[in-house]
C-alpha positions as CSV (number, residue, x, y, z in Angstrom):
1,M,36.9,-41.1,121.8
2,A,40.1,-41.8,119.9
3,D,42.1,-41.3,123.1
4,G,39.8,-43.5,125.2
5,T,38.0,-40.6,126.9
6,V,34.5,-39.2,126.7
7,G,33.8,-35.8,128.1
8,G,37.1,-36.0,130.0
9,V,36.2,-39.5,131.5
10,H,38.7,-42.3,130.9
11,V,36.4,-45.0,129.6
12,A,38.5,-48.1,130.4
13,K,39.2,-46.9,133.9
14,L,35.5,-46.1,134.5
15,K,34.5,-49.5,133.1
16,S,37.0,-51.2,135.4
17,V,35.8,-49.5,138.5
18,V,32.1,-50.2,137.7
19,E,32.9,-53.9,137.0
20,R,34.8,-54.2,140.3
21,I,31.9,-52.7,142.2
22,E,29.4,-55.0,140.5
23,R,31.6,-58.0,141.3
24,L,31.9,-57.0,145.0
25,E,28.1,-56.3,145.2
26,G,27.6,-59.9,144.0
27,E,30.0,-61.2,146.5
28,R,28.3,-59.3,149.3
29,A,24.9,-60.8,148.2
30,E,26.4,-64.3,148.4
31,L,27.9,-63.5,151.8
32,G,24.6,-62.2,153.0
33,A,22.9,-65.5,151.9
34,D,25.7,-67.5,153.7
35,I,25.2,-65.5,156.9
36,R,21.4,-66.0,156.8
37,E,22.0,-69.7,156.4
38,V,24.3,-69.8,159.5
39,Y,21.6,-68.0,161.5
40,S,19.0,-70.5,160.3
41,E,21.3,-73.3,161.4
42,A,21.8,-71.7,164.8
43,K,18.0,-71.3,165.2
44,G,17.6,-74.9,164.3
45,S,20.1,-75.7,167.1
46,G,17.9,-73.8,169.6
47,F,19.9,-70.5,169.7
48,D,18.0,-67.2,169.8
49,T,19.1,-65.4,166.6
50,K,18.1,-62.0,168.0
51,I,20.5,-62.6,170.9
52,L,23.2,-63.9,168.5
53,R,22.9,-60.6,166.5
54,Q,23.3,-58.6,169.7
55,L,26.3,-60.6,170.7
56,I,28.0,-60.1,167.4
57,K,27.3,-56.4,167.6
58,L,28.8,-56.2,171.1
59,R,31.9,-58.2,170.0
60,K,32.5,-55.6,167.3
61,M,32.7,-52.8,169.9
62,D,35.8,-52.0,171.7
63,K,35.9,-52.7,175.5
64,A,35.5,-49.0,176.5
65,D,32.5,-48.5,174.3
66,R,30.9,-51.7,175.5
67,Q,31.4,-50.7,179.1
68,E,29.9,-47.3,178.5
69,L,26.9,-48.9,176.9
70,D,26.5,-51.3,179.8
71,D,26.8,-48.6,182.4
72,L,24.3,-46.3,180.6
73,L,21.8,-49.2,180.1
74,D,22.2,-50.1,183.8
75,T,21.5,-46.5,184.8
76,Y,18.4,-46.3,182.6
77,R,17.2,-49.7,184.0
78,K,17.6,-48.5,187.6
79,A,15.8,-45.2,186.7
80,L,12.9,-47.1,185.3
81,G,12.8,-49.8,187.9
82,V,13.4,-52.5,185.3
């Protein structure tokens, strides 16, 4: 370990990577809590959170994929008489 390696692994680099991942995991958990809080506020304002989640999912899609999804869903609805 005199050269900072153990079994060919650079200890300082490994420690740095692990610490960065741990920090980001912590930030992700905080963001998750913040997002849940916003959904809770939205629900308190009378919004349907299930629909909000669907809207956010749709907004992430590009226009072509969203159109394809809409078309396929419409076809399935017609086929089932829904």
